[in-house]
C-alpha positions, 0 to 999 in steps of 0.5 A: 117621378112617374110618367104622368108628370111629363104631361103625356096624354092618357092614350100614351100613358095607357100604353106605357102602363100596359108595358109595366113601366112606372118610373122613367129612367134617367135618360128619359127623365132628362130627354123627354121634357126637351123633346116635348118642347121641340128642342134639338137634342144630342143624347148619349146613353148606353144600351139598355137605358130606355133610350128609344122611349126617351124619344118615342114617347114625346114624339108621339105626344107631339105628333098626336095632333096629326092623328086621323083615320082618313083613308086618303094618303094625302092625310098621312104625310111623313111627319117623323123620320128615324134613321138607324144603321141596321135592319135589326135596330130599325125593326126594334125602333118601329116596334117601340113606336107601335107599342107606345102609340097603339092607342093613337091613330098614327101610321107607321112603316119600317123600311130596310134593305135585304128584302123585296122593296114592293111591300114597302112601296105599297105601305109608303104609298098608302101614307105613313106619319112615322117612318123608320129607315136604314139610309140605303133603302130610304134613298132607294125609295126616294129614287123611286119617288115612293116617299116624300120627305118635305113635311118631316117635322122631326128627324132622329139619327139613332146610333149616329156613331155607328152610321159614321163607322159604316160610311153612311155620312154621304147618305145622311147628308143626301137625306137631310138635304131633302128635309125642311130646314125648319124641323126638330133634330134629335141625334143619339150616339154612344159617344160624342166624338169630334166627328159626331159633334161636327155632324151635330153642328151642321144639322142642329140649331142650339141643341141641348145635350143630355149625357148619361155617363156610361155607368157600370151597372151591367158590370156589377150585375154580370159575372166577368172573367178573362181566359188567357189563350193564344189567338190560334186556340181561341176557337178550340177553347170556345168550343170546349167551353160550350160543349162541356157546360152544354151552353145555349144562347151564347152571343159571341162578339168578333171585330169583323164580319169576316171573322164572324162568318169564319168562326161560325163555320168552324164552330159548326164543323166542331159540332157546335151549332152556330150562325153568324149575322152580318151585313152580307146575310139576307134579312130572312136569313138573319131573322131565322138565325135570331129566331133559332137563337131565341128559341134555344135551338141554335147554341151560338150566335156570332156577331159584330158590334154593328150587326148586334145593334138592335138585337133584343134578347131577353134573359140572355145568359152569356156573352163571349168576347172572342176578341176584345173591342178596340174601345173599352166603352164597346166592351160595356155595351157588349156585356150590357146585353146580359144581366139586364132587368135585374137578372144575373148574367155572365161575360167571358173574354178570350184574351191573347197576349197581343190584346193586353192593351185592350184589357188594360183599357177595360180595367181602367174604365171599370176601375178594377181588374177583371179576374184572369184565369188559364184553362189547363191544356190551353195555356198561352205561350210561355209559363201560364203564371207568368202570363197571368201576372203580366196581364193582371199586374200591368192592368192593375198598376195602370187602373189604380193610380200606379199601385202595384199588385200583391207580391209576385203579381199573381191573382189570388186564385191560382188559375191552375188549381183545377185538375181539368179543363172541364172543372175550370170551365164550369167556374 
């Protein structure tokens, strides 16, 4: 079904065509009609499914009636408010609205912390119809009376699960209290946890649900491998792999910003150019790091799941799970950042013996066992073949309805066949 079947105006269809898009994704097919109808909506979709366009396109269509070229700020009140958890995601969403709305005379602004507030204030006082914001900076503007939210027609909570994880629920409730009671509310989340459903119930009226079950398309297009290694030697192994293969644009995931900063500093001392991005870095620092990473001058970018939300890196060749995430779905989101748009990608997971439960959860979600290897010289404590058998065997038994692995439990490819760590690393 082409985009024109939605009844979008020629101006918006022109912008879509200019982007090279012809057929809407499943989330767009399901969500766009509901948003055009003005319905409240709960949506779940994984990274890379076209979620932003699923709400941006119909919102632009609905707001087009308010478009004007007047210089008066009063003619440009905030009609749509999109709240995001991170600066990077706010910028990405703002760019999408500008791209799809380039032929519609609506005004846009993106406000977030970590940068001077004065330029944002000037932009808001001039009037904008579409405002993308992080919660804290938006409340700063509310406190300074540089933004008025009393005419908001559409509220979007993007990555709502992450906002709850980051402790933004009180801020969200303060913001919602400033909005008109009669409005359209769209809530997007990677999960529909009980907390998310409770939040939706308090904010929405008879919402429809659009649930694109996480598909393993990324898992199919991405070459995945697990390297067993003791926790204390993960950093050493990572540096070895990067140097031996002369890798660039390696996105490394850790669970905490403390670990991200520590790992980046240690890799830098090892002679591997690396920078961490997290909430404690200023926005200019984050932008410089991302620019260097995209240009290939910075070899490794270390990030947490929260900080990486909104990162848009084309043709990313490699993702490394320095630590497996606590939830298997987050693993899919992580590796979904490579192997996109029909390209191939690779994902490496460094797994310590104490992380076996996380690996089993990933295998169950993927409905298969990830290949497990041991790099010579970095064998985990105990016999390497025993360690490999333990992880693969227990994961396989749990993920395949109790079926046991082949006799001996060892993987088909012996992890010790290669004669050196360099040889194994280049597989």
